C-alpha positions, 0 to 999 in steps of 0.5 A: 643250602647253595645251588641245587644240582641234579646229577643223573648218570647212566645206570648199569645193571647189578649182577643178579643172584641166581639160585639162592642155594648155590655156592658163592663161587657158582653164583659169582662165576655166572655173571661178572660185573663190569666196572663200578656203578654210577654211585661209586664215581662220586667224590673221586678226589683223595687226601695225600699221605704224609711221609709217616703214612698218616692221612693229610687233611684237605685244607679246602673241601671241593664243594658245599652244594647239595647234589642229587644222584640217581642210583641204579634203582632209579631212586634219587639220593642226597649226597652228603655235603662237605664244607671247608675245615682247618685240620682234621677234627673228626675220626671214623668210629664205625663203618659198613661197606658192601661189595660184589662177590665178583671182586675176588674172582680174579684171585680165588684159588678154588671153586668153593665158598672157603676160597672167597672167604680166604680171598676176602680175608687177605684183602682186608688184612692188606687194608686193616692189618687184620683179616677174618679169624673164625666162623661165628656160625650164625646168620647176621644182617640177613647174610647166611654166614658170618665171620669175625674180623680181627679180635671181635673188631667187626664182622663180614657176611657172605651169602643170603638169598636176597643179598644180590651176590654181595659181601658185607664188611662191618668195622666196629669202633674198636676196629677203627682204633685197632687198624693199622694207621693209614687204613682209611687211605688204603680202603679208599684205594681198594674201593675205588680201584679194585672192588666191584659194586662198592657202596658205603652203607653206614659211617660213624664220624666222631669228635671227642671233648676229653676235658669237658669242653662241651657237655651233653647239657650244652648239646641238648640246649643247642638243639632247643635253640635251633642249631641242629636244624638244617632246613625248616623241620626241627629234628626230633630229640631223645634222651637216654640215661638219668637226666633229672638226677645224673647218676654217673652212669652216663647220659646220651642225647639223640638228635634226628633219626636213622630213618632220615639217614642222618643222626647225631649222638652226644654222650658221656663217653668216659662214664660209659666206659666206667669212670663216673667222674670223667668229663669226656664227652663224645659227639658222633654223626651217623650217616647211612645210605637211606635216602642219601649217598655216602661218597668214598671221600668220607674215608680221607676227609671225615672232618669235611663231612662231619662239619657239613652234617650240622654246619650251624652247630659245629661252627658254634662249637669251634672244633679245633682239637684233632682227636688222636687215636693214641689219646683215645687208647690211653683214655680207655686204658686209664679208665679200664685200669681204674675200674678193674681196681675198683672191682677188685676192691669192692668184690675181693678186697677183704679176701686179698687183705687176709690172704696177702697177710697169710701168704705174702703179696708176691706168693699170693699173686703167683697163686691167683694169677691166670696160668695161661697169661690171658688178659681180661677183655676190658684191659685189652687195648685193641691193636692189629699187631695182637690179632689172631692169625687170619684164616687165609694164613692158616692151613686149609682144612682137608675134607674127610671121607670115611669111605675113601679106600685104596685098592688094598682095602677093597674087598668087593663088599661095597658092590654086593647087592643084598 
């Protein structure tokens, strides 16, 4: 495992939440955080951008030792390791970040909660290409208010009595595909230069074998042979799907547990998307900040952290193919179109045949197509360009007061005592 290093830095107290019922503005203005906490300082290097705005992979990782960092709470956390890797072999397939509400105090244009929502939306649009689009009207992840990010590509949480005046930013896998290219570098810059009290609480890193170069059976056997054992304890292994009689609906092998903060999933992605004959297999490493620290550099060097999660297993697999998001979009689109045609043939094929003979194919299409031009959800290819107008660029709602009267309306009746 290399030389063990213990790093204990000066801890700064986090901003305290006051009255749980106070507004975001009132709570945030009560106390401002100065600088980033100790955890944020880990891994400050970053990958340069090419002239096309794409991330350029680091040729050699900075370190491969295991480091211990003391968090503000006094808990020692393991820092995820990096190892040398040739080219990017993994992408970010999901992300959860927490930042302090005081991040937006310098730019809010009001004193109410909506001002913080609009400021957060504007910042996220700069990073991802899309912002907050609507209030979901629900509590989620223990936050009092949840907003949709883009076209259901994630969500953002505000408020909550025990959330320590923080904002949760959760980007789903579809969101990472839809986001404007180069978002990883922009988010890295935002977290390290602008955000207050930023912490990555979870990140999913993925590699795709589009043509069946690796199967879930091989991944399962590698666990049996000890290739997913990082120390001395063999990680637990669980299965989902029909492994005795594969049905074409997809199988998954889980290695490790969320409780340990590190887990691997290998699953038949193409079958999950609806293609029962697809050889497409995806391998995902899920890291969480339970008992470990996730450095911000995972955003600009996902391959280093992916390879470092299970060094023996991934070295054996010889991951050399770079997964491209464009290829993932194409694969998803192909499978979705095939599945849609199969759905039409299975459920409506007889009707289509008879009605096409009666009306003719062209007239039948005109009579049955959606009048609004809406697309089925499964056929929508996620792309920031098609996202709804974010809330910060919508006209701000004006409060309505049914008792608001001008001088000509006042008759003295409101002041009468009965």
